[in-house]
C-alpha positions in Angstrom: -79.1 -13.5 -6.9 -79.7 -9.9 -6.0 -83.5 -10.4 -6.0 -83.2 -13.5 -3.8 -80.9 -11.6 -1.4 -83.3 -8.7 -1.3 -86.2 -11.0 -0.4 -84.2 -12.6 2.4 -83.2 -9.3 3.8 -86.7 -7.8 3.7 -88.1 -10.9 5.3 -85.6 -10.9 8.1 -86.0 -7.2 8.7 -89.7 -7.6 8.9 -89.4 -10.6 11.3 -87.0 -9.0 13.8 -87.4 -5.3 13.2 -83.7 -5.0 13.0 -83.5 -3.2 16.3 -80.7 -3.9 18.7 -82.4 -1.7 21.3 -85.3 -3.9 22.4 -87.6 -0.9 22.8 -85.0 1.2 24.6 -85.4 4.7 23.1 -81.8 5.6 24.0 -80.5 2.7 22.0 -78.9 3.0 18.6 -81.5 3.5 15.8 -82.7 0.3 14.1 -81.0 -0.7 10.9 -82.9 -0.5 7.6 -82.7 -2.4 4.3 -79.8 -0.2 3.1 -77.7 -1.0 6.2 -78.3 -4.7 5.8 -77.6 -4.7 2.1 -74.4 -2.7 2.6 -73.0 -5.4 4.9 -74.4 -8.3 2.8 -72.7 -6.9 -0.3 -69.6 -5.4 1.2 -68.5 -8.6 3.0 -68.0 -10.5 -0.3 -66.5 -7.4 -1.9 -63.9 -7.1 0.9 -63.2 -10.9 0.7 -62.4 -10.5 -2.9 -60.1 -7.6 -2.2 -58.3 -9.7 0.4 -58.0 -12.5 -2.0 -56.2 -10.4 -4.6 -54.2 -8.6 -1.9 -52.8 -12.0 -0.7 -51.7 -12.8 -4.3 -50.0 -9.4 -4.5 -48.1 -9.9 -1.3 -46.8 -13.3 -2.7 -46.1 -12.3 -6.3 -45.0 -8.7 -6.3 -41.5 -7.4 -5.7 -42.6 -3.8 -5.6 -42.6 -2.4 -2.0 -45.5 0.0 -2.9 -47.7 -2.8 -4.2 -46.9 -5.1 -1.2 -47.6 -2.3 1.3 -50.9 -1.3 -0.3 -52.0 -4.9 -0.5 -51.1 -5.5 3.2 -52.7 -2.3 4.4 -56.0 -2.9 2.5 -56.2 -6.6 3.5 -55.7 -5.8 7.2 -58.2 -3.0 7.2 -60.8 -4.9 5.3 -60.5 -8.1 7.5 -61.4 -5.9 10.5 -64.3 -4.3 8.6 -65.7 -7.8 7.7 -65.8 -8.7 11.3 -67.6 -5.5 12.2 -70.2 -6.0 9.5 -70.6 -9.6 10.4 -71.3 -8.5 14.0 -73.9 -6.1 12.8 -75.6 -8.7 10.7 -75.7 -11.2 13.5 -77.1 -8.6 15.9 -79.9 -8.1 13.3 -80.5 -11.8 13.0 -79.3 -11.9 9.4 -77.0 -14.7 8.3 -73.5 -13.6 7.3 -72.8 -14.3 3.6 -70.8 -17.4 2.9 -67.5 -17.5 1.1 -69.0 -18.4 -2.4 -66.5 -16.9 -4.8 -68.5 -18.0 -7.9 -71.7 -16.2 -6.7 -69.6 -13.1 -5.6 -68.1 -12.7 -9.0 -71.7 -12.1 -10.4 -72.4 -9.2 -7.9 -72.2 -5.6 -9.2 -68.9 -4.0 -8.5 -67.0 -7.3 -8.3 -64.1 -8.6 -10.3 -65.0 -11.5 -12.6 -63.3 -14.8 -12.3 -61.5 -13.9 -15.6 -60.2 -10.7 -13.9 -58.8 -12.7 -11.0 -57.3 -15.3 -13.2 -55.6 -12.6 -15.3 -54.0 -11.2 -12.2 -52.8 -14.6 -11.1 -51.3 -15.3 -14.5 -49.4 -12.0 -14.8 -45.9 -11.4 -13.5 -43.3 -8.7 -12.9 -44.1 -5.1 -13.7 -47.1 -6.3 -15.8 -48.5 -7.9 -12.7 -47.9 -4.8 -10.6 -49.6 -2.5 -13.1 -52.5 -4.8 -13.6 -53.0 -5.3 -9.8 -53.0 -1.5 -9.2 -55.5 -0.9 -12.1 -57.7 -3.7 -11.0 -57.6 -2.7 -7.3 -58.4 0.9 -8.2 -61.6 -0.2 -10.1 -62.6 -2.5 -7.3 -62.0 0.1 -4.6 -64.0 2.7 -6.5 -67.0 0.4 -6.6 -66.6 -0.1 -2.8 -66.5 3.7 -2.3 -69.7 4.0 -4.3 -71.4 1.2 -2.2 -70.3 3.0 1.0 -71.7 6.3 -0.2 -75.0 4.7 -1.0 -75.1 3.2 2.5 -74.2 6.5 4.1 -77.0 8.3 2.3 -79.7 5.7 2.7 -78.8 3.9 5.9 -80.1 4.6 9.4 -77.8 2.5 11.7 -75.2 4.8 13.3 -72.5 2.2 13.4 -73.0 1.0 9.8 -73.0 4.6 8.5 -69.9 5.4 10.5 -68.2 2.3 9.0 -69.3 3.4 5.5 -67.7 6.8 6.1 -64.5 5.2 7.3 -64.4 3.0 4.1 -64.9 6.1 1.9 -62.0 7.9 3.6 -59.6 5.0 3.7 -60.3 3.7 0.2 -60.2 7.2 -1.3 -56.8 7.6 0.4 -55.5 4.4 -1.2 -57.0 5.4 -4.6 -55.1 8.7 -4.3 -51.9 6.9 -3.5 -52.3 4.5 -6.4 -53.0 7.4 -8.8 -49.9 9.2 -7.6 -47.8 6.0 -8.1 -49.2 5.4 -11.6 -48.2 9.0 -12.6 -44.6 8.6 -11.4 
């Protein structure tokens, strides 16, 4: 899947030049492959986070878990819209909501991971959710760091920086909760 996605991205970038400026030198710099791949991979990653966050908001009785799930789902829904806007401006199709394909992507939870979360209950659920979310968010931070270092699009790089800060903050909060 990654090879097919890369071919599509490279073809689209070559076709449209990924520039929103239309030759205007004062416009934002064009996007490169790293910018496009960031959005193409982070959108399914965020969708998966939102999926498990919704389960947490329904299943958990722990205020901390519910608040973290709500906070992360709200933030990531907005970030998905921002990345989708970038992709459309670059004439790149926004990824569909194919959970089976997404589970195979690097940094994603497997279908088995998601099912284990859905099957757990009580404190076991809360502990499993926080551990699973932590692993998932760490992979998102790694993706965002790669985009920041290799990307060229100002907006995309700024979004990657925002993701690094916000998800690191959540990871720190989870770590503190797990120690208490």
